[in-house]
Structure formats: C-alpha cells, structure tokens
PDB file of N, CA, C and O in Angstrom:
ATOM      1  N   MET A   1    -101.887  24.499  37.727  1.00  0.00           N
ATOM      2  CA  MET A   1    -101.976  24.770  36.259  1.00  0.00           C
ATOM      3  C   MET A   1    -102.486  26.207  36.159  1.00  0.00           C
ATOM      4  O   MET A   1    -103.368  26.636  36.904  1.00  0.00           O
ATOM      5  N   LYS A   2    -101.859  26.973  35.151  1.00  0.00           N
ATOM      6  CA  LYS A   2    -102.230  28.345  35.039  1.00  0.00           C
ATOM      7  C   LYS A   2    -103.041  28.590  33.738  1.00  0.00           C
ATOM      8  O   LYS A   2    -102.735  28.032  32.684  1.00  0.00           O
ATOM      9  N   VAL A   3    -104.036  29.406  33.849  1.00  0.00           N
ATOM     10  CA  VAL A   3    -104.912  29.696  32.705  1.00  0.00           C
ATOM     11  C   VAL A   3    -105.022  31.198  32.555  1.00  0.00           C
ATOM     12  O   VAL A   3    -105.121  31.964  33.514  1.00  0.00           O
ATOM     13  N   GLU A   4    -104.999  31.569  31.266  1.00  0.00           N
ATOM     14  CA  GLU A   4    -105.065  33.010  30.926  1.00  0.00           C
ATOM     15  C   GLU A   4    -106.492  33.229  30.271  1.00  0.00           C
ATOM     16  O   GLU A   4    -106.856  32.572  29.296  1.00  0.00           O
ATOM     17  N   ILE A   5    -107.226  34.140  30.840  1.00  0.00           N
ATOM     18  CA  ILE A   5    -108.586  34.447  30.274  1.00  0.00           C
ATOM     19  C   ILE A   5    -108.591  35.856  29.870  1.00  0.00           C
ATOM     20  O   ILE A   5    -108.396  36.741  30.703  1.00  0.00           O
ATOM     21  N   ARG A   6    -108.820  36.126  28.549  1.00  0.00           N
ATOM     22  CA  ARG A   6    -108.859  37.485  27.985  1.00  0.00           C
ATOM     23  C   ARG A   6    -110.325  37.867  27.698  1.00  0.00           C
ATOM     24  O   ARG A   6    -111.057  37.152  27.014  1.00  0.00           O
ATOM     25  N   VAL A   7    -110.693  38.957  28.220  1.00  0.00           N
ATOM     26  CA  VAL A   7    -112.056  39.525  28.048  1.00  0.00           C
ATOM     27  C   VAL A   7    -111.939  40.823  27.235  1.00  0.00           C
ATOM     28  O   VAL A   7    -111.100  41.662  27.566  1.00  0.00           O
ATOM     29  N   TYR A   8    -112.745  41.017  26.191  1.00  0.00           N
ATOM     30  CA  TYR A   8    -112.676  42.147  25.351  1.00  0.00           C
ATOM     31  C   TYR A   8    -114.032  42.562  24.845  1.00  0.00           C
ATOM     32  O   TYR A   8    -114.900  41.702  24.696  1.00  0.00           O
ATOM     33  N   PRO A   9    -114.274  43.872  24.561  1.00  0.00           N
ATOM     34  CA  PRO A   9    -115.533  44.236  24.041  1.00  0.00           C
ATOM     35  C   PRO A   9    -115.805  43.688  22.674  1.00  0.00           C
ATOM     36  O   PRO A   9    -114.876  43.627  21.868  1.00  0.00           O
ATOM     37  N   ARG A  10    -117.018  43.282  22.350  1.00  0.00           N
ATOM     38  CA  ARG A  10    -117.395  42.724  21.074  1.00  0.00           C
ATOM     39  C   ARG A  10    -117.170  43.837  20.012  1.00  0.00           C
ATOM     40  O   ARG A  10    -117.217  45.025  20.332  1.00  0.00           O
ATOM     41  N   ARG A  11    -116.940  43.447  18.813  1.00  0.00           N
ATOM     42  CA  ARG A  11    -116.620  44.444  17.689  1.00  0.00           C
ATOM     43  C   ARG A  11    -117.732  45.367  17.580  1.00  0.00           C
ATOM     44  O   ARG A  11    -117.466  46.550  17.366  1.00  0.00           O
ATOM     45  N   ASP A  12    -119.060  44.964  17.707  1.00  0.00           N
ATOM     46  CA  ASP A  12    -120.246  45.834  17.413  1.00  0.00           C
ATOM     47  C   ASP A  12    -120.587  46.683  18.580  1.00  0.00           C
ATOM     48  O   ASP A  12    -121.608  47.369  18.538  1.00  0.00           O
ATOM     49  N   VAL A  13    -119.793  46.692  19.643  1.00  0.00           N
ATOM     50  CA  VAL A  13    -120.075  47.435  20.901  1.00  0.00           C
ATOM     51  C   VAL A  13    -119.074  48.588  20.966  1.00  0.00           C
ATOM     52  O   VAL A  13    -117.865  48.421  20.803  1.00  0.00           O
ATOM     53  N   LEU A  14    -119.648  49.765  21.215  1.00  0.00           N
ATOM     54  CA  LEU A  14    -118.758  50.978  21.396  1.00  0.00           C
ATOM     55  C   LEU A  14    -117.772  50.743  22.563  1.00  0.00           C
ATOM     56  O   LEU A  14    -118.151  50.206  23.604  1.00  0.00           O
ATOM     57  N   ASP A  15    -116.506  51.153  22.372  1.00  0.00           N
ATOM     58  CA  ASP A  15    -115.429  51.014  23.308  1.00  0.00           C
ATOM     59  C   ASP A  15    -114.849  52.360  23.617  1.00  0.00           C
ATOM     60  O   ASP A  15    -113.794  52.708  23.087  1.00  0.00           O
ATOM     61  N   PRO A  16    -115.499  53.133  24.458  1.00  0.00           N
ATOM     62  CA  PRO A  16    -114.943  54.495  24.694  1.00  0.00           C
ATOM     63  C   PRO A  16    -113.467  54.598  25.302  1.00  0.00           C
ATOM     64  O   PRO A  16    -112.705  55.538  25.075  1.00  0.00           O
ATOM     65  N   GLN A  17    -113.196  53.568  26.053  1.00  0.00           N
ATOM     66  CA  GLN A  17    -111.841  53.439  26.689  1.00  0.00           C
ATOM     67  C   GLN A  17    -110.799  53.233  25.584  1.00  0.00           C
ATOM     68  O   GLN A  17    -109.732  53.847  25.622  1.00  0.00           O
ATOM     69  N   GLY A  18    -111.105  52.350  24.572  1.00  0.00           N
ATOM     70  CA  GLY A  18    -110.265  52.025  23.472  1.00  0.00           C
ATOM     71  C   GLY A  18    -110.111  53.217  22.617  1.00  0.00           C
ATOM     72  O   GLY A  18    -108.996  53.455  22.152  1.00  0.00           O
ATOM     73  N   LYS A  19    -111.155  54.028  22.346  1.00  0.00           N
ATOM     74  CA  LYS A  19    -111.128  55.303  21.578  1.00  0.00           C
ATOM     75  C   LYS A  19    -110.226  56.340  22.190  1.00  0.00           C
ATOM     76  O   LYS A  19    -109.507  57.064  21.500  1.00  0.00           O
ATOM     77  N   ALA A  20    -110.286  56.398  23.604  1.00  0.00           N
ATOM     78  CA  ALA A  20    -109.503  57.340  24.231  1.00  0.00           C
ATOM     79  C   ALA A  20    -108.059  57.066  24.147  1.00  0.00           C
ATOM     80  O   ALA A  20    -107.231  57.958  23.959  1.00  0.00           O
ATOM     81  N   ILE A  21    -107.759  55.778  24.294  1.00  0.00           N
ATOM     82  CA  ILE A  21    -106.323  55.213  24.173  1.00  0.00           C
ATOM     83  C   ILE A  21    -105.854  55.491  22.833  1.00  0.00           C
ATOM     84  O   ILE A  21    -104.730  55.980  22.717  1.00  0.00           O
ATOM     85  N   ALA A  22    -106.572  55.242  21.768  1.00  0.00           N
ATOM     86  CA  ALA A  22    -106.126  55.396  20.375  1.00  0.00           C
ATOM     87  C   ALA A  22    -105.906  56.948  20.091  1.00  0.00           C
ATOM     88  O   ALA A  22    -104.990  57.318  19.358  1.00  0.00           O
ATOM     89  N   ALA A  23    -106.725  57.782  20.660  1.00  0.00           N
ATOM     90  CA  ALA A  23    -106.526  59.211  20.462  1.00  0.00           C
ATOM     91  C   ALA A  23    -105.300  59.697  21.206  1.00  0.00           C
ATOM     92  O   ALA A  23    -104.565  60.523  20.665  1.00  0.00           O
ATOM     93  N   ALA A  24    -105.034  59.220  22.444  1.00  0.00           N
ATOM     94  CA  ALA A  24    -103.813  59.449  23.153  1.00  0.00           C
ATOM     95  C   ALA A  24    -102.575  59.003  22.435  1.00  0.00           C
ATOM     96  O   ALA A  24    -101.587  59.733  22.351  1.00  0.00           O
ATOM     97  N   LEU A  25    -102.636  57.775  21.907  1.00  0.00           N
ATOM     98  CA  LEU A  25    -101.504  57.318  21.086  1.00  0.00           C
ATOM     99  C   LEU A  25    -101.184  58.175  19.815  1.00  0.00           C
ATOM    100  O   LEU A  25    -100.034  58.389  19.432  1.00  0.00           O
ATOM    101  N   ALA A  26    -102.248  58.618  19.233  1.00  0.00           N
ATOM    102  CA  ALA A  26    -102.055  59.469  18.045  1.00  0.00           C
ATOM    103  C   ALA A  26    -101.364  60.786  18.493  1.00  0.00           C
ATOM    104  O   ALA A  26    -100.406  61.228  17.860  1.00  0.00           O
ATOM    105  N   ARG A  27    -101.869  61.414  19.605  1.00  0.00           N
ATOM    106  CA  ARG A  27    -101.267  62.522  20.159  1.00  0.00           C
ATOM    107  C   ARG A  27     -99.711  62.428  20.492  1.00  0.00           C
ATOM    108  O   ARG A  27     -98.934  63.381  20.415  1.00  0.00           O
ATOM    109  N   LEU A  28     -99.383  61.153  20.866  1.00  0.00           N
ATOM    110  CA  LEU A  28     -97.951  60.834  21.159  1.00  0.00           C
ATOM    111  C   LEU A  28     -97.153  60.540  19.923  1.00  0.00           C
ATOM    112  O   LEU A  28     -95.975  60.196  20.018  1.00  0.00           O
ATOM    113  N   GLY A  29     -97.753  60.663  18.778  1.00  0.00           N
ATOM    114  CA  GLY A  29     -96.983  60.424  17.546  1.00  0.00           C
ATOM    115  C   GLY A  29     -97.159  59.116  16.854  1.00  0.00           C
ATOM    116  O   GLY A  29     -96.519  58.870  15.831  1.00  0.00           O
ATOM    117  N   HIS A  30     -98.034  58.235  17.391  1.00  0.00           N
ATOM    118  CA  HIS A  30     -98.228  56.901  16.922  1.00  0.00           C
ATOM    119  C   HIS A  30     -99.285  56.906  15.836  1.00  0.00           C
ATOM    120  O   HIS A  30    -100.368  56.349  16.014  1.00  0.00           O
ATOM    121  N   GLN A  31     -98.977  57.531  14.716  1.00  0.00           N
ATOM    122  CA  GLN A  31     -99.907  57.813  13.666  1.00  0.00           C
ATOM    123  C   GLN A  31    -100.399  56.541  12.943  1.00  0.00           C
ATOM    124  O   GLN A  31    -101.413  56.617  12.250  1.00  0.00           O
ATOM    125  N   SER A  32     -99.780  55.463  13.061  1.00  0.00           N
ATOM    126  CA  SER A  32    -100.130  54.233  12.394  1.00  0.00           C
ATOM    127  C   SER A  32    -101.290  53.415  13.140  1.00  0.00           C
ATOM    128  O   SER A  32    -101.802  52.420  12.627  1.00  0.00           O
ATOM    129  N   VAL A  33    -101.634  53.880  14.305  1.00  0.00           N
ATOM    130  CA  VAL A  33    -102.660  53.182  15.106  1.00  0.00           C
ATOM    131  C   VAL A  33    -104.091  53.534  14.479  1.00  0.00           C
ATOM    132  O   VAL A  33    -104.508  54.686  14.363  1.00  0.00           O
ATOM    133  N   VAL A  34    -104.746  52.448  14.112  1.00  0.00           N
ATOM    134  CA  VAL A  34    -106.015  52.599  13.450  1.00  0.00           C
ATOM    135  C   VAL A  34    -107.216  52.468  14.462  1.00  0.00           C
ATOM    136  O   VAL A  34    -108.200  53.203  14.381  1.00  0.00           O
ATOM    137  N   ASP A  35    -107.081  51.506  15.401  1.00  0.00           N
ATOM    138  CA  ASP A  35    -108.172  51.169  16.375  1.00  0.00           C
ATOM    139  C   ASP A  35    -107.460  50.545  17.538  1.00  0.00           C
ATOM    140  O   ASP A  35    -106.418  49.902  17.409  1.00  0.00           O
ATOM    141  N   VAL A  36    -108.093  50.769  18.722  1.00  0.00           N
ATOM    142  CA  VAL A  36    -107.684  50.095  19.944  1.00  0.00           C
ATOM    143  C   VAL A  36    -108.987  49.572  20.646  1.00  0.00           C
ATOM    144  O   VAL A  36    -109.982  50.278  20.814  1.00  0.00           O
ATOM    145  N   ARG A  37    -108.887  48.381  21.003  1.00  0.00           N
ATOM    146  CA  ARG A  37    -109.999  47.723  21.866  1.00  0.00           C
ATOM    147  C   ARG A  37    -109.417  47.365  23.277  1.00  0.00           C
ATOM    148  O   ARG A  37    -108.547  46.502  23.392  1.00  0.00           O
ATOM    149  N   ALA A  38    -109.897  48.018  24.290  1.00  0.00           N
ATOM    150  CA  ALA A  38    -109.380  47.797  25.653  1.00  0.00           C
ATOM    151  C   ALA A  38    -110.140  46.655  26.288  1.00  0.00           C
ATOM    152  O   ALA A  38    -111.361  46.530  26.193  1.00  0.00           O
ATOM    153  N   GLY A  39    -109.366  45.857  26.920  1.00  0.00           N
ATOM    154  CA  GLY A  39    -109.976  44.647  27.589  1.00  0.00           C
ATOM    155  C   GLY A  39    -109.298  44.385  28.890  1.00  0.00           C
ATOM    156  O   GLY A  39    -108.587  45.223  29.445  1.00  0.00           O
ATOM    157  N   LYS A  40    -109.547  43.162  29.370  1.00  0.00           N
ATOM    158  CA  LYS A  40    -108.935  42.730  30.692  1.00  0.00           C
ATOM    159  C   LYS A  40    -108.340  41.329  30.481  1.00  0.00           C
ATOM    160  O   LYS A  40    -108.818  40.534  29.672  1.00  0.00           O
ATOM    161  N   VAL A  41    -107.287  41.073  31.242  1.00  0.00           N
ATOM    162  CA  VAL A  41    -106.658  39.719  31.205  1.00  0.00           C
ATOM    163  C   VAL A  41    -106.657  39.230  32.719  1.00  0.00           C
ATOM    164  O   VAL A  41    -106.215  39.939  33.623  1.00  0.00           O
ATOM    165  N   PHE A  42    -107.165  38.012  32.915  1.00  0.00           N
ATOM    166  CA  PHE A  42    -107.091  37.311  34.165  1.00  0.00           C
ATOM    167  C   PHE A  42    -106.186  36.198  34.096  1.00  0.00           C
ATOM    168  O   PHE A  42    -106.268  35.356  33.202  1.00  0.00           O
ATOM    169  N   PHE A  43    -105.303  36.165  35.034  1.00  0.00           N
ATOM    170  CA  PHE A  43    -104.408  34.957  35.239  1.00  0.00           C
ATOM    171  C   PHE A  43    -104.843  34.201  36.411  1.00  0.00           C
ATOM    172  O   PHE A  43    -104.694  34.655  37.545  1.00  0.00           O
ATOM    173  N   VAL A  44    -105.397  33.018  36.171  1.00  0.00           N
ATOM    174  CA  VAL A  44    -105.968  32.142  37.158  1.00  0.00           C
ATOM    175  C   VAL A  44    -105.095  30.821  37.404  1.00  0.00           C
ATOM    176  O   VAL A  44    -104.734  30.149  36.438  1.00  0.00           O
ATOM    177  N   GLU A  45    -104.797  30.497  38.587  1.00  0.00           N
ATOM    178  CA  GLU A  45    -104.046  29.254  38.849  1.00  0.00           C
ATOM    179  C   GLU A  45    -105.085  28.331  39.468  1.00  0.00           C
ATOM    180  O   GLU A  45    -105.750  28.664  40.449  1.00  0.00           O
ATOM    181  N   VAL A  46    -105.201  27.123  38.836  1.00  0.00           N
ATOM    182  CA  VAL A  46    -106.166  26.113  39.300  1.00  0.00           C
ATOM    183  C   VAL A  46    -105.482  24.845  39.619  1.00  0.00           C
ATOM    184  O   VAL A  46    -104.417  24.584  39.059  1.00  0.00           O
ATOM    185  N   GLU A  47    -106.019  24.023  40.491  1.00  0.00           N
ATOM    186  CA  GLU A  47    -105.453  22.734  40.859  1.00  0.00           C
ATOM    187  C   GLU A  47    -105.602  21.700  39.717  1.00  0.00           C
ATOM    188  O   GLU A  47    -106.488  21.816  38.869  1.00  0.00           O
ATOM    189  N   GLY A  48    -104.749  20.732  39.721  1.00  0.00           N
ATOM    190  CA  GLY A  48    -104.987  19.688  38.782  1.00  0.00           C
ATOM    191  C   GLY A  48    -103.893  19.789  37.592  1.00  0.00           C
ATOM    192  O   GLY A  48    -103.173  20.777  37.452  1.00  0.00           O
ATOM    193  N   SER A  49    -103.854  18.715  36.800  1.00  0.00           N
ATOM    194  CA  SER A  49    -102.891  18.717  35.701  1.00  0.00           C
ATOM    195  C   SER A  49    -103.610  18.383  34.354  1.00  0.00           C
ATOM    196  O   SER A  49    -102.944  18.131  33.349  1.00  0.00           O
ATOM    197  N   ASP A  50    -104.915  18.382  34.342  1.00  0.00           N
ATOM    198  CA  ASP A  50    -105.638  18.119  33.061  1.00  0.00           C
ATOM    199  C   ASP A  50    -105.998  19.393  32.351  1.00  0.00           C
ATOM    200  O   ASP A  50    -106.893  20.106  32.803  1.00  0.00           O
ATOM    201  N   ALA A  51    -105.325  19.718  31.234  1.00  0.00           N
ATOM    202  CA  ALA A  51    -105.610  20.935  30.524  1.00  0.00           C
ATOM    203  C   ALA A  51    -106.996  21.076  29.934  1.00  0.00           C
ATOM    204  O   ALA A  51    -107.512  22.178  29.745  1.00  0.00           O
ATOM    205  N   VAL A  52    -107.544  20.000  29.669  1.00  0.00           N
ATOM    206  CA  VAL A  52    -108.956  20.067  29.062  1.00  0.00           C
ATOM    207  C   VAL A  52    -109.891  20.479  30.295  1.00  0.00           C
ATOM    208  O   VAL A  52    -110.716  21.383  30.159  1.00  0.00           O
ATOM    209  N   VAL A  53    -109.754  19.872  31.355  1.00  0.00           N
ATOM    210  CA  VAL A  53    -110.577  20.320  32.519  1.00  0.00           C
ATOM    211  C   VAL A  53    -110.316  21.754  32.892  1.00  0.00           C
ATOM    212  O   VAL A  53    -111.256  22.502  33.162  1.00  0.00           O
ATOM    213  N   ALA A  54    -109.078  22.154  32.914  1.00  0.00           N
ATOM    214  CA  ALA A  54    -108.753  23.579  33.251  1.00  0.00           C
ATOM    215  C   ALA A  54    -109.377  24.510  32.297  1.00  0.00           C
ATOM    216  O   ALA A  54    -109.930  25.521  32.728  1.00  0.00           O
ATOM    217  N   GLU A  55    -109.331  24.228  30.902  1.00  0.00           N
ATOM    218  CA  GLU A  55    -109.939  25.063  29.918  1.00  0.00           C
ATOM    219  C   GLU A  55    -111.397  25.151  30.155  1.00  0.00           C
ATOM    220  O   GLU A  55    -111.975  26.237  30.186  1.00  0.00           O
ATOM    221  N   ARG A  56    -112.008  23.990  30.327  1.00  0.00           N
ATOM    222  CA  ARG A  56    -113.534  23.992  30.542  1.00  0.00           C
ATOM    223  C   ARG A  56    -113.970  24.816  31.669  1.00  0.00           C
ATOM    224  O   ARG A  56    -114.927  25.587  31.597  1.00  0.00           O
ATOM    225  N   ASP A  57    -113.143  24.612  32.868  1.00  0.00           N
ATOM    226  CA  ASP A  57    -113.500  25.395  34.042  1.00  0.00           C
ATOM    227  C   ASP A  57    -113.358  26.922  33.853  1.00  0.00           C
ATOM    228  O   ASP A  57    -114.190  27.721  34.283  1.00  0.00           O
ATOM    229  N   ALA A  58    -112.219  27.273  33.163  1.00  0.00           N
ATOM    230  CA  ALA A  58    -111.925  28.694  32.940  1.00  0.00           C
ATOM    231  C   ALA A  58    -113.097  29.293  31.957  1.00  0.00           C
ATOM    232  O   ALA A  58    -113.528  30.425  32.174  1.00  0.00           O
ATOM    233  N   LYS A  59    -113.542  28.590  30.992  1.00  0.00           N
ATOM    234  CA  LYS A  59    -114.691  29.065  30.184  1.00  0.00           C
ATOM    235  C   LYS A  59    -115.845  29.253  31.072  1.00  0.00           C
ATOM    236  O   LYS A  59    -116.482  30.302  30.991  1.00  0.00           O
ATOM    237  N   ARG A  60    -116.182  28.329  31.923  1.00  0.00           N
ATOM    238  CA  ARG A  60    -117.212  28.479  32.867  1.00  0.00           C
ATOM    239  C   ARG A  60    -117.135  29.812  33.744  1.00  0.00           C
ATOM    240  O   ARG A  60    -118.087  30.554  33.986  1.00  0.00           O
ATOM    241  N   MET A  61    -115.836  29.970  34.166  1.00  0.00           N
ATOM    242  CA  MET A  61    -115.635  31.194  35.055  1.00  0.00           C
ATOM    243  C   MET A  61    -115.968  32.502  34.252  1.00  0.00           C
ATOM    244  O   MET A  61    -116.616  33.423  34.750  1.00  0.00           O
ATOM    245  N   ALA A  62    -115.482  32.511  32.987  1.00  0.00           N
ATOM    246  CA  ALA A  62    -115.717  33.613  32.065  1.00  0.00           C
ATOM    247  C   ALA A  62    -117.203  33.750  31.929  1.00  0.00           C
ATOM    248  O   ALA A  62    -117.687  34.868  32.102  1.00  0.00           O
ATOM    249  N   GLU A  63    -117.925  32.808  31.660  1.00  0.00           N
ATOM    250  CA  GLU A  63    -119.361  32.854  31.375  1.00  0.00           C
ATOM    251  C   GLU A  63    -120.164  33.414  32.662  1.00  0.00           C
ATOM    252  O   GLU A  63    -121.047  34.270  32.604  1.00  0.00           O
ATOM    253  N   GLU A  64    -119.716  32.798  33.794  1.00  0.00           N
ATOM    254  CA  GLU A  64    -120.471  33.026  34.986  1.00  0.00           C
ATOM    255  C   GLU A  64    -120.169  34.476  35.659  1.00  0.00           C
ATOM    256  O   GLU A  64    -121.029  35.075  36.306  1.00  0.00           O
ATOM    257  N   LEU A  65    -118.857  34.975  35.438  1.00  0.00           N
ATOM    258  CA  LEU A  65    -118.471  36.021  36.245  1.00  0.00           C
ATOM    259  C   LEU A  65    -117.582  36.997  35.540  1.00  0.00           C
ATOM    260  O   LEU A  65    -117.831  38.199  35.639  1.00  0.00           O
ATOM    261  N   LEU A  66    -116.573  36.577  34.843  1.00  0.00           N
ATOM    262  CA  LEU A  66    -115.528  37.484  34.348  1.00  0.00           C
ATOM    263  C   LEU A  66    -115.938  38.291  33.101  1.00  0.00           C
ATOM    264  O   LEU A  66    -115.429  39.396  32.915  1.00  0.00           O
ATOM    265  N   ALA A  67    -116.784  37.811  32.292  1.00  0.00           N
ATOM    266  CA  ALA A  67    -117.237  38.503  31.077  1.00  0.00           C
ATOM    267  C   ALA A  67    -118.721  38.689  31.093  1.00  0.00           C
ATOM    268  O   ALA A  67    -119.477  37.774  31.421  1.00  0.00           O
ATOM    269  N   ASN A  68    -119.135  39.877  30.738  1.00  0.00           N
ATOM    270  CA  ASN A  68    -120.545  40.192  30.413  1.00  0.00           C
ATOM    271  C   ASN A  68    -120.804  39.734  28.953  1.00  0.00           C
ATOM    272  O   ASN A  68    -120.598  40.512  28.021  1.00  0.00           O
ATOM    273  N   THR A  69    -121.214  38.584  28.772  1.00  0.00           N
ATOM    274  CA  THR A  69    -121.271  38.025  27.473  1.00  0.00           C
ATOM    275  C   THR A  69    -122.269  38.663  26.469  1.00  0.00           C
ATOM    276  O   THR A  69    -122.299  38.314  25.289  1.00  0.00           O
ATOM    277  N   VAL A  70    -123.085  39.615  26.990  1.00  0.00           N
ATOM    278  CA  VAL A  70    -123.988  40.383  26.126  1.00  0.00           C
ATOM    279  C   VAL A  70    -123.045  41.422  25.331  1.00  0.00           C
ATOM    280  O   VAL A  70    -123.270  41.664  24.145  1.00  0.00           O
ATOM    281  N   ILE A  71    -122.072  41.974  25.967  1.00  0.00           N
ATOM    282  CA  ILE A  71    -121.230  42.972  25.289  1.00  0.00           C
ATOM    283  C   ILE A  71    -119.809  42.624  25.126  1.00  0.00           C
ATOM    284  O   ILE A  71    -119.077  43.333  24.436  1.00  0.00           O
ATOM    285  N   GLU A  72    -119.344  41.475  25.779  1.00  0.00           N
ATOM    286  CA  GLU A  72    -117.959  41.175  25.744  1.00  0.00           C
ATOM    287  C   GLU A  72    -117.752  39.763  25.243  1.00  0.00           C
ATOM    288  O   GLU A  72    -118.588  38.888  25.469  1.00  0.00           O
ATOM    289  N   GLY A  73    -116.623  39.535  24.552  1.00  0.00           N
ATOM    290  CA  GLY A  73    -116.221  38.189  24.182  1.00  0.00           C
ATOM    291  C   GLY A  73    -115.043  37.774  25.030  1.00  0.00           C
ATOM    292  O   GLY A  73    -114.482  38.602  25.748  1.00  0.00           O
ATOM    293  N   TYR A  74    -114.665  36.556  24.968  1.00  0.00           N
ATOM    294  CA  TYR A  74    -113.589  36.139  25.770  1.00  0.00           C
ATOM    295  C   TYR A  74    -112.808  34.915  25.091  1.00  0.00           C
ATOM    296  O   TYR A  74    -113.361  34.188  24.265  1.00  0.00           O
ATOM    297  N   ASP A  75    -111.602  34.759  25.463  1.00  0.00           N
ATOM    298  CA  ASP A  75    -110.899  33.530  25.013  1.00  0.00           C
ATOM    299  C   ASP A  75    -110.064  32.976  26.191  1.00  0.00           C
ATOM    300  O   ASP A  75    -109.764  33.703  27.138  1.00  0.00           O
ATOM    301  N   VAL A  76    -109.704  31.717  26.120  1.00  0.00           N
ATOM    302  CA  VAL A  76    -109.042  30.996  27.272  1.00  0.00           C
ATOM    303  C   VAL A  76    -107.878  30.295  26.682  1.00  0.00           C
ATOM    304  O   VAL A  76    -107.957  29.661  25.629  1.00  0.00           O
ATOM    305  N   LYS A  77    -106.739  30.429  27.419  1.00  0.00           N
ATOM    306  CA  LYS A  77    -105.547  29.707  26.928  1.00  0.00           C
ATOM    307  C   LYS A  77    -104.890  29.097  28.198  1.00  0.00           C
ATOM    308  O   LYS A  77    -104.527  29.822  29.124  1.00  0.00           O
ATOM    309  N   VAL A  78    -104.749  27.770  28.217  1.00  0.00           N
ATOM    310  CA  VAL A  78    -104.044  27.147  29.381  1.00  0.00           C
ATOM    311  C   VAL A  78    -102.535  27.374  29.027  1.00  0.00           C
ATOM    312  O   VAL A  78    -102.012  27.091  27.950  1.00  0.00           O
ATOM    313  N   VAL A  79    -101.932  27.927  30.108  1.00  0.00           N
ATOM    314  CA  VAL A  79    -100.506  28.431  29.944  1.00  0.00           C
ATOM    315  C   VAL A  79     -99.505  27.297  30.411  1.00  0.00           C
ATOM    316  O   VAL A  79     -98.470  27.048  29.792  1.00  0.00           O
ATOM    317  N   ALA A  80     -99.882  26.667  31.499  1.00  0.00           N
ATOM    318  CA  ALA A  80     -98.956  25.638  32.073  1.00  0.00           C
ATOM    319  C   ALA A  80     -99.709  24.670  32.908  1.00  0.00           C
ATOM    320  O   ALA A  80     -99.118  23.747  33.467  1.00  0.00           O
TER     321      ALA A  80
END
C-alpha cells in the first residue's frame, strides 16, 4: 500500500525558501504569484491492505520523524 505524506511550514512560520521561489517566479514573468510555501513530499510504501492502519502508521511517522510539528504541519493520503 502506498501513502503520501506532505510536510509544509505552518502559516505563522517564516518560509525563506518559499519567499525566494516566489521572487524567482516573479522575475520569470509569473506576476500572478502571491505566495509560495515550500514543503516536502514523502512517498512511503507499507505492507498490508488496511487503509485505516496505513494512514494511522503514516501519521505516526510524520509525528515522530518526518515533520517538526513545532513549525511544520502535515497531511497524509493513502494512495493505493
């Protein structure tokens, strides 16, 4: 079973990488860009066929290692 875990900076946390990307996009002519938040995506394959268990385990992975929950949020999606 495949799980997608997205980790991103919380809205109230400064995101210098996102700001740099937004500025670069503006320089390239993408004037409609208002804000960019840069994050990470993890594609994790786990054993089993129970989507509820896979989602629970993926949330635990995010809490324990993949996200710094003080400054980052995350969401989990079971893909297959």
